[in-house]
Every structure is written in C-alpha cells, then in structure tokens.
C-alpha positions in Angstrom: 6.5 83.2 -16.9 4.2 82.2 -14.0 2.1 80.1 -16.5 5.2 78.4 -17.6 6.3 77.6 -14.0 2.8 76.4 -13.2 2.8 74.2 -16.3 6.2 72.7 -15.4 5.2 72.1 -11.8 1.9 70.5 -13.0 3.8 68.3 -15.3 6.1 67.1 -12.6 3.2 66.3 -10.3 1.5 64.3 -13.1 4.7 62.5 -13.7 5.2 61.7 -10.1 1.6 60.6 -9.7 1.8 58.5 -12.8 4.9 56.8 -11.4 3.1 55.9 -8.3 0.1 54.7 -10.3 2.2 52.5 -12.5 4.6 51.2 -9.9 4.0 47.7 -8.7 2.4 47.6 -5.3 4.0 45.1 -2.9 1.6 42.4 -1.6 0.9 42.3 2.1 0.8 38.5 1.9 3.0 36.0 0.0 1.6 34.2 -3.0 -1.0 31.6 -1.9 0.0 28.0 -2.3 -1.9 26.2 -5.1 -1.5 22.7 -6.4 -2.2 19.0 -5.9 -0.3 16.5 -3.8 -0.6 12.8 -4.6 0.3 10.2 -2.0 0.0 6.4 -1.8 1.3 3.5 0.2 1.5 2.1 3.7 -1.8 1.5 5.5 0.1 2.3 8.8 0.7 6.0 7.8 -2.6 6.4 5.9 -4.8 7.7 8.7 -2.2 10.3 9.8 -1.5 11.4 6.2 -5.2 12.0 5.7 -5.3 14.1 8.9 -2.3 16.1 7.8 -3.9 16.6 4.4 -7.1 17.9 5.9 -5.3 20.3 8.3 -2.9 21.6 5.7 -5.8 22.3 3.3 -7.5 24.4 6.0 -4.4 26.6 5.9 -4.0 26.5 2.1 -7.5 26.0 0.6 -6.1 25.9 -3.0 -4.0 22.8 -2.2 -5.7 19.5 -2.8 -4.7 16.0 -1.9 -5.2 12.5 -3.4 -4.2 10.0 -0.7 -4.5 6.2 -1.3 -3.6 3.2 0.8 -2.4 -0.1 -0.7 0.7 -1.1 1.3 4.3 0.1 1.6 5.4 -1.8 -1.5 2.8 0.0 -3.6 3.9 3.4 -2.2 7.5 2.8 -3.1 6.7 1.5 -6.6 4.4 4.4 -7.2 6.8 7.2 -6.1 9.8 5.7 -8.0 7.6 5.4 -11.1 6.6 9.1 -10.8 2.9 8.2 -10.3 2.7 10.0 -7.0 4.6 12.9 -5.2 5.1 10.9 -2.0 5.1 7.3 -1.1 4.1 6.2 2.4 6.6 3.5 3.6 6.5 1.7 7.0 9.9 0.1 6.9 13.5 1.1 6.2 14.5 2.1 2.7 16.8 -0.4 1.0 20.1 0.4 -0.7 18.5 -0.6 -4.0 15.6 1.8 -3.6 17.9 4.6 -2.5 20.0 3.9 -5.6 16.9 4.5 -7.7 16.3 7.9 -6.1 14.2 7.1 -3.0 14.6 9.8 -0.4 13.0 9.1 2.9 11.6 11.6 5.5 10.9 10.0 8.9 7.7 11.6 10.1 6.6 9.6 13.1 6.9 6.2 14.8 4.5 3.4 15.5 4.5 -0.3 16.1 3.2 -3.7 14.8 1.5 -5.8 17.4 0.4 -9.4 17.3 -3.4 -9.7 17.4 -5.9 -12.5 18.2 -9.6 -12.9 18.5 -11.1 -11.3 21.6 -13.3 -14.4 22.1 -10.4 -16.8 22.0 -11.0 -19.4 24.7 -7.3 -19.2 25.7 -7.1 -15.4 26.0 -6.9 -15.3 29.8 -4.2 -17.9 29.9 -2.1 -16.0 27.3 -2.4 -12.9 29.5 -0.9 -14.9 32.3 2.0 -16.2 30.4 2.5 -14.0 27.4 4.2 -15.4 24.2 7.9 -15.3 23.7 9.6 -14.2 20.5 10.8 -17.8 19.9 7.2 -19.0 20.2 6.1 -16.5 17.6 8.9 -17.7 15.4 7.6 -21.3 15.7 4.1 -20.2 14.8 5.0 -18.2 11.7 8.3 -19.6 10.5 9.5 -22.8 12.2 5.9 -24.2 12.2 6.6 -26.5 15.1 3.7 -24.9 17.0 0.5 -25.5 15.2 -2.1 -26.0 18.0 -3.0 -24.0 21.0 -2.2 -27.0 23.1 1.4 -27.0 21.9 1.7 -23.3 22.7 0.1 -23.4 26.2 1.0 -27.0 27.0 -2.6 -27.8 28.0 -3.3 -30.7 25.7 -5.7 -28.8 23.4 -5.8 -30.1 19.8 -7.4 -27.0 18.4 -5.4 -25.6 15.5 -4.0 -22.1 15.5 -5.3 -20.2 12.4 -2.2 -18.2 11.3 -2.7 -15.1 9.2 -0.2 -12.9 7.4 -0.3 -10.2 4.7 -0.6 -11.0 1.0 0.4 -7.5 -0.2 3.9 -6.1 0.1 3.7 -4.6 3.6 6.1 -2.8 6.0 4.1 -4.4 8.9 4.9 -7.9 7.6 8.6 -7.0 7.1 8.9 -5.5 10.6 7.2 -8.6 12.1 9.4 -11.0 10.2 12.6 -9.1 11.4 11.4 -9.1 15.0 10.7 -12.8 15.2 13.3 -14.1 12.9 16.2 -11.6 12.8 17.5 -8.8 10.6 17.8 -10.9 7.5 14.2 -12.2 7.5 11.6 -10.7 5.2 7.8 -10.9 4.6 8.3 -13.9 2.3 9.6 -15.9 5.3 6.2 -15.6 7.1 3.8 -18.5 6.6 0.0 -18.3 7.0 -3.2 -17.4 5.3 -2.5 -14.3 3.2 -4.9 -11.4 3.6 -4.7 -8.1 1.7 -4.2 -4.9 3.7 -4.3 -4.0 7.4 -8.1 -3.6 7.5 -8.6 -7.0 5.9 -6.2 -8.7 8.3 -7.9 -7.1 11.3 -11.3 -8.3 10.0 -10.0 -11.8 9.5 -8.8 -12.0 13.1 -12.1 -10.6 14.4 -13.9 -13.3 12.5 -11.8 -16.3 13.5 -12.0 -17.4 17.2 -8.8 -19.3 16.9 -6.9 -16.8 14.6 -3.6 -15.0 15.2 -2.1 -12.3 13.1 -0.4 -8.9 13.4 -1.5 -5.4 12.7 -0.2 -1.8 12.8 -1.3 -0.1 16.0 -3.7 2.1 14.0 -5.7 -0.9 13.0 -5.5 -2.8 16.3 -6.8 0.1 18.4 -9.8 2.4 18.2 -8.3 5.9 18.7 -11.6 7.3 19.9 -11.8 5.0 22.9 -8.0 4.1 22.9 -9.1 0.4 23.4 -8.5 -2.5 21.0 -11.0 -2.5 18.2 -14.1 -4.6 18.6 -13.4 -8.3 18.2 -9.6 -8.0 18.6 -7.3 -8.5 21.5 -3.6 -7.7 21.5 -1.2 -10.6 22.1 1.2 -9.7 24.9 4.9 -10.5 24.6 6.8 -12.2 27.4 9.8 -9.9 26.9 12.1 -11.4 29.6 11.0 -15.0 28.7 10.3 -16.1 32.3 7.1 -17.8 31.4 4.8 -15.2 32.8 3.5 -11.8 31.9 5.0 -9.4 34.5 3.2 -6.2 35.3 5.8 -4.1 33.6 5.3 -6.1 30.4 1.5 -5.6 30.4 0.9 -2.3 28.6 -1.7 -3.3 26.0 -5.0 -2.3 27.6 -5.0 1.0 25.7 -3.1 2.7 22.9 -1.6 5.4 25.1 0.1 2.8 27.3 1.5 1.0 24.3 2.8 4.1 22.7 4.5 5.1 26.0 6.2 1.7 25.9 7.3 2.3 22.3 8.6 5.8 23.3 10.5 4.4 26.3 11.9 1.5 24.4 10.1 -1.1 26.5 8.3 -2.3 23.4 11.1 -3.6 21.1 12.1 -2.1 17.8 11.4 -3.9 15.5 8.4 -4.4 15.5 8.3 -0.7 16.5 9.6 1.4 13.6 9.8 4.8 12.0 7.2 5.7 9.3 8.3 7.6 6.2 7.2 9.9 3.4 9.4 9.1 0.4 10.1 11.3 -2.6 12.0 10.5 -5.7 15.1 12.6 -5.5 15.4 16.0 -4.0 12.1 17.8 -3.5 11.8 20.8 -5.8 8.1 21.5 -6.0 7.4 24.5 -3.7 4.0 23.2 -2.6 5.4 19.8 -1.7 8.3 21.5 0.1 6.0 23.6 2.3 3.8 20.6 3.1 6.8 18.5 4.2 8.2 21.3 6.3 4.8 21.8 7.9 4.4 18.0 8.6 7.8 18.0 10.4 7.1 21.1 12.4 3.6 22.4 13.2 2.0 19.3 11.9 3.6 17.2 14.6 0.9 18.4 17.0 -1.4 15.9 15.3 0.8 12.9 15.7 0.1 11.9 19.3 -3.6 12.6 19.1 -3.8 10.4 16.1 -2.3 7.5 18.0 1.3 7.7 16.8 4.6 8.4 18.5 6.4 11.7 18.0 10.1 11.4 16.9 12.8 13.1 18.9 13.4 16.8 18.1 16.9 16.1 16.7 15.5 13.5 14.3 12.8 15.9 13.0 15.4 18.6 12.5 17.5 16.2 10.5 14.5 15.5 8.2 13.8 19.2 7.7 17.5 19.7 6.7 16.9 17.3 3.8 14.5 19.8 2.2 16.9 22.0 0.4 
C-alpha cells in the first residue's frame, strides 16, 4: 500500500513538474520592434526626420530607416503611390490629396525666409528699411521691381537676380501664398528655377545680387545659430512704415527667429506646420509606435534641431489620429 501511495504521489509530482516545464513562460519584456520605415519628401523636414530616425533606432535597434529628400511634391506622390510609408510635406494637404487617402500628422513648425547674398552691396540699406510684402510681390509676381535701384530708390541699375524652386516644394507654395494671397501657388512665382533647398541656398551664396527664399533649416547653421556662410536673411518691414523697427529685427540668429514664429510676430504663411503623411489609417505596429514617439518623447529634439514645437493640444490631436 505504501508503495502504491508513493507511486501515485510521485506521479502527481511529475505531472505538476511537467506542467510547469511545458507551460509558456511570460516574457518580462514586450516583443522587440522590428521592421523598416521608408520616408521621402520635403527638404524642410528632412534634417529633423533623420534625427528622429537615429534616436528611435537607438531605442529599437531592429528598426531601420530609409529617409530621402526631394521636395514636398515628391513626398506626397510617393506616399499615395505606396512607395514609402510616410511622406514629408511642408504645406497644407489639399482636398484632392485627402480624397486619395492622404492623412497628415502635424509634427512641428518652421518658416520660409527670404534670403540674399551676404556680400550684397545694398545689405546695410535693406536692414535699415526692410522689404514689404508688396515689394516682394513686385519682385516675384508683378515684376515691376527688377533692379535694386527701383527697390531702394537710389538710382542703381543693377538687376535683381530672382531665384525660385524648380521642384514641387512646400516652401515655394508658402512663399507664394504669403506675398500673393491664399489663392497663389508655386507656379505664380517667377525667377530662375533651382532644384531643392540646398541648391537654392547655394545659388544665393554664389550670386552677389541674388534674392531667393529658403526653409529656416537651410538658411541658418544650427551649430552656430547664425545664417549659413554666404547668406543673409532679408528682413520684412511688417508694419510697412519704410523702416525696420527694432521689434521687427529678429533675424540675427535662429533662436530669435523661431521665437518670433512661436509668438506670431513672424507671419504665417510663410511660417507653417510640417507634416508626416500616411496613406489612410496607420495599421503597421512599427509605424504606429514611431509616430506616437515622434509626437511625444521625440518632441524633445524639435527645438534643438532648429524647429518650433507645436502646442500641446495640437500634438494630442495628432496622437488621437493613430487608432
């Protein structure tokens, strides 16, 4: 009898031990994210997107990124065609694009600024008077101002070399809407067409009499916070009183300009939100986590990268779009 009892007891122990051996053991950590995120589009958002990609990869080493510039137009075309997971777009999304499935997530804010050559002989005079929105209009659209003499009323016959973007660009669209009104678009801007933000910045730096426009990220060096070598920022005479008042002069460094954008002193447009755009609702778990991180913890990299953080309520509204 004792042997039988011992045998039964032993069997129960083995069964119990076996159950523990074969039972699934709960992981102390959730499954590690793994996958690849492809992004293309606006030069304006490109530097920050790269920073976000690098920092997110430190947290999730098995997630890789393929991030390419090329302009806001390319970003929108690529994402709607399914060639990338996210398009970078530096303008508002149109009704037509939304109808095709474009879903925008505002991730930060920046601005477009007029730029000129740092060695322009009329630079000091322009920083006395500023340039009004109407004068910008006459340079890029009305074309009634074609010389520096006409602009500054000093008799100079030297031509203004006017530059614009040749690629579909949010910066061009924002600049057109600022100087010409809400109905104006990139195609309404005249000038020598240059591809890309870096290309336009280089063209201005190489032309003593040139004038153009750039996203803040390509007009300023965010290590020094100063305008990049060879470029000066064209100040706007906001109250159109014929002189650049102290409160209108916030262009000496990127931090001052961004504070002006944040406070609303610098007009919008050409200040604007920057977007990541998906095609339809985001379903991929890796992409979901990346977008959530960008809109929460990832925001700590926005200001240090030279961009403006969006209001908390706006960011919460973007997170709510991620179902």
